[in-house]
Residue frames relative to the residue before (quaternion, step in Angstrom):
aa qw qx qy qz dx dy dz
I 1.0000 0.0000 0.0000 0.0000 0.00 0.00 0.00
L 0.6619 0.5063 -0.3105 0.4574 3.56 0.94 -0.88
E 0.6581 0.4950 -0.3137 0.4728 3.60 0.96 -0.80
A 0.6333 0.5142 -0.3325 0.4732 3.61 1.02 -0.74
A 0.6455 0.5055 -0.3204 0.4745 3.60 1.05 -0.71
V 0.6261 0.5242 -0.3352 0.4699 3.59 1.00 -0.80
A 0.6930 0.4651 -0.2651 0.4828 3.61 1.03 -0.84
G 0.5313 -0.6690 0.3861 0.3480 3.60 1.28 -0.14
Y 0.4578 0.7014 -0.4419 0.3211 3.61 1.21 0.22
V 0.8006 0.0883 -0.0235 0.5922 3.58 1.08 -0.69
E 0.3057 -0.6664 0.6268 0.2638 3.51 -1.35 0.21
N 0.1713 -0.8474 0.5006 0.0453 3.55 -0.39 1.24
Y 0.0365 0.7085 -0.7045 -0.0191 3.47 -1.38 0.52
I 0.0197 -0.8191 0.5715 -0.0467 3.58 -0.42 1.20
I 0.0708 -0.7779 0.6241 0.0191 3.56 -0.93 0.96
C 0.0501 -0.7947 0.6047 -0.0162 3.56 -0.77 1.10
P 0.1166 -0.8031 0.5801 0.0700 3.60 -0.24 1.18
G 0.4850 -0.6003 0.5368 0.3411 3.52 -1.26 0.42
A 0.7483 -0.2628 0.2554 0.5529 3.56 -1.09 -0.65
I 0.2734 -0.7817 0.5440 0.1353 3.58 -0.77 1.04
S 0.1074 -0.7834 0.6104 0.0470 3.54 -0.93 0.96
G 0.6209 0.5448 -0.4082 0.3885 3.56 -1.26 0.33
A 0.5384 -0.6381 0.4579 0.3054 3.53 -1.22 0.58
A 0.4823 -0.6450 0.5135 0.2961 3.55 -1.08 0.78
R 0.2334 -0.7904 0.5522 0.1257 3.56 -1.12 0.66
G 0.5434 0.6526 -0.3849 0.3613 3.56 1.25 -0.01
P 0.7585 -0.3873 0.2670 0.4510 3.57 -1.31 -0.19
I 0.7126 0.3022 -0.2175 0.5946 3.59 1.21 -0.44
N 0.1460 -0.8377 0.5244 0.0440 3.54 -0.22 1.28
N 0.1137 0.7863 -0.5900 0.1438 3.55 0.21 1.31
G 0.4475 -0.6593 0.5292 0.2916 3.53 -1.13 0.63
S 0.7250 -0.4127 0.3258 0.4449 3.53 -1.33 -0.01
A 0.4428 -0.6889 0.5083 0.2664 3.58 -0.80 1.00
F 0.6018 0.5750 -0.3578 0.4233 3.59 1.01 -0.76
F 0.7259 0.4320 -0.2541 0.4711 3.58 0.76 -1.01
K 0.5745 0.5549 -0.3817 0.4651 3.60 1.17 -0.46
Y 0.6776 0.4887 -0.2951 0.4636 3.59 0.89 -0.93
V 0.6335 0.5154 -0.3331 0.4713 3.59 0.98 -0.80
S 0.6600 0.5097 -0.3072 0.4585 3.59 0.89 -0.93
Q 0.6643 0.5073 -0.3073 0.4549 3.58 0.88 -0.92
A 0.6529 0.5096 -0.3153 0.4633 3.58 0.98 -0.82
L 0.6709 0.4893 -0.3048 0.4665 3.59 0.91 -0.86
I 0.6287 0.5203 -0.3318 0.4731 3.60 1.02 -0.74
A 0.6659 0.5080 -0.3047 0.4536 3.58 0.90 -0.92
M 0.7388 0.3997 -0.2236 0.4944 3.60 0.97 -0.84
Q 0.2624 -0.8076 0.4781 0.2245 3.56 1.32 -0.40
R 0.7259 0.3011 -0.2560 0.5629 3.54 1.05 0.82
I 0.5149 -0.5906 0.5151 0.3476 3.53 -1.32 0.31
V 0.0542 -0.8203 0.5686 -0.0282 3.55 -0.71 1.10
Y 0.1692 0.7430 -0.6397 0.1004 3.54 -1.07 0.85
V 0.4790 -0.6671 0.4980 0.2784 3.54 -1.24 0.48
G 0.8381 0.0752 -0.0820 0.5341 3.56 -0.93 0.92
E 0.8083 -0.1980 0.1911 0.5205 3.54 -0.83 -1.05
G 0.4432 -0.6978 0.4517 0.3357 3.60 1.26 -0.19
S 0.4351 0.7391 -0.4201 0.2965 3.56 1.23 0.43
N 0.4237 0.6855 -0.4921 0.3292 3.61 1.21 0.03
Q 0.2153 -0.8164 0.5306 0.0748 3.56 -0.89 0.93
F 0.0403 -0.7373 0.6732 0.0406 3.49 -1.34 0.49
T 0.5021 -0.6646 0.4593 0.3087 3.55 -1.23 0.21
I 0.1596 -0.7550 0.6310 0.0792 3.49 -1.25 0.60
V 0.0309 -0.7963 0.6038 -0.0198 3.55 -1.06 0.75
H 0.4650 -0.6786 0.4944 0.2808 3.57 -1.03 0.78
I 0.6185 -0.5830 0.3885 0.3558 3.58 -1.07 0.78
D 0.6349 0.5354 -0.3415 0.4401 3.61 0.98 -0.75
D 0.6469 0.5068 -0.3170 0.4736 3.59 1.08 -0.71
V 0.6276 0.5215 -0.3336 0.4720 3.58 1.08 -0.72
I 0.6363 0.5215 -0.3253 0.4662 3.59 0.96 -0.86
D 0.6474 0.5196 -0.3122 0.4620 3.58 0.94 -0.91
L 0.6533 0.5048 -0.3143 0.4686 3.59 0.96 -0.84
F 0.6405 0.5191 -0.3304 0.4594 3.61 0.92 -0.84
L 0.6614 0.5031 -0.3112 0.4611 3.60 0.93 -0.86
R 0.6601 0.5028 -0.3080 0.4654 3.59 0.97 -0.82
V 0.6629 0.4865 -0.3046 0.4807 3.57 0.98 -0.85
F 0.6256 0.5310 -0.3394 0.4600 3.59 0.99 -0.78
E 0.6539 0.5046 -0.3115 0.4699 3.60 0.94 -0.85
R 0.6391 0.5157 -0.3152 0.4758 3.56 1.02 -0.79
A 0.6607 0.5006 -0.3037 0.4697 3.59 0.95 -0.88
R 0.6305 0.5475 -0.3285 0.4413 3.58 1.02 -0.81
K 0.6724 0.4886 -0.2854 0.4772 3.58 1.08 -0.73
G 0.5135 -0.6542 0.4129 0.3713 3.59 1.20 -0.37
T 0.5321 -0.6335 0.4724 0.3038 3.50 -1.27 0.51
P 0.4531 -0.6645 0.5113 0.3028 3.59 -0.87 0.86
P 0.5687 -0.6087 0.4187 0.3617 3.62 -0.95 0.77
G 0.8289 0.2327 -0.1872 0.4730 3.53 -1.02 0.89
E 0.4799 0.6647 -0.4577 0.3441 3.61 1.20 0.00
S 0.4721 -0.6853 0.4863 0.2665 3.55 -0.92 0.94
P 0.5347 -0.6126 0.4719 0.3407 3.60 -1.05 0.71
Y 0.6063 0.5682 -0.3498 0.4327 3.57 1.15 -0.55
A 0.6012 0.5427 -0.3531 0.4685 3.60 1.22 -0.34
R 0.6901 0.4320 -0.2645 0.5169 3.59 1.29 -0.17
Y 0.5035 0.5895 -0.4259 0.4665 3.55 1.22 0.69
F 0.0540 -0.8393 0.5394 -0.0403 3.56 -0.37 1.27
I 0.1576 -0.7558 0.6299 0.0847 3.55 -0.96 0.92
A 0.2147 -0.7928 0.5620 0.0980 3.56 -0.55 1.20
S 0.2859 0.7330 -0.5779 0.2168 3.55 -0.59 1.15
S 0.1698 -0.7947 0.5711 0.1163 3.54 -1.10 0.55
Q 0.8069 -0.0311 0.0015 0.5899 3.58 1.18 -0.38
A 0.3955 -0.6737 0.5671 0.2608 3.51 -1.26 0.51
V 0.0824 -0.7870 0.6114 0.0041 3.54 -1.02 0.90
D 0.3563 -0.7239 0.5366 0.2473 3.58 -0.98 0.76
W 0.6422 -0.5818 0.3589 0.3468 3.53 -1.16 0.76
K 0.6242 0.5567 -0.3452 0.4257 3.60 0.96 -0.83
T 0.6402 0.5220 -0.3233 0.4618 3.59 0.98 -0.81
V 0.6699 0.5098 -0.3046 0.4456 3.58 0.86 -0.95
V 0.7280 0.4297 -0.2746 0.4582 3.59 0.67 -1.01
T 0.6034 0.5433 -0.3635 0.4567 3.60 1.11 -0.53
I 0.6686 0.4852 -0.3006 0.4766 3.59 0.90 -0.90
V 0.6792 0.4757 -0.2953 0.4746 3.60 0.84 -0.95
G 0.6521 0.5187 -0.3168 0.4532 3.58 0.94 -0.84
N 0.6553 0.5019 -0.3112 0.4711 3.59 0.94 -0.83
E 0.6436 0.5114 -0.3219 0.4698 3.58 1.01 -0.76
L 0.6366 0.5183 -0.3304 0.4657 3.60 0.99 -0.76
V 0.6439 0.5075 -0.3194 0.4753 3.59 0.94 -0.85
F 0.6471 0.5219 -0.3165 0.4568 3.57 0.93 -0.88
R 0.6870 0.4875 -0.2936 0.4520 3.59 0.92 -0.87
V 0.6909 0.4566 -0.2787 0.4864 3.59 1.07 -0.67
Y 0.8281 0.2493 -0.0868 0.4945 3.56 0.77 -1.06
G 0.4403 -0.7198 0.4390 0.3086 3.59 1.24 -0.20
K 0.7318 0.3055 -0.2333 0.5628 3.57 1.22 0.42
Q 0.3242 -0.7369 0.5559 0.2070 3.55 -1.27 0.32
């Protein structure tokens, strides 16, 4: 997409959110796909799993922040691209904090245990 924009074939706006947290508010109320996959993996393995110290990090962002970013980018796109602006300047990474994997799987795992057994 970026190469096509550089060549002038498209006008790009790319948004890449990290793991999205928070409840959906739209007509289809789905939870975070990220947390569903983590939960399913932990249930299938029946244990909390991480590699090494579990210190590898990824970004997480709240759904409201992602919505706000989409609205801002849409407004920017509606106004048009300034002449000479690089397509790479229209590549947005939505994140609000870095979280290590061990923290995530521990929290999700504890919540799963609580929901099944009523205790942590």
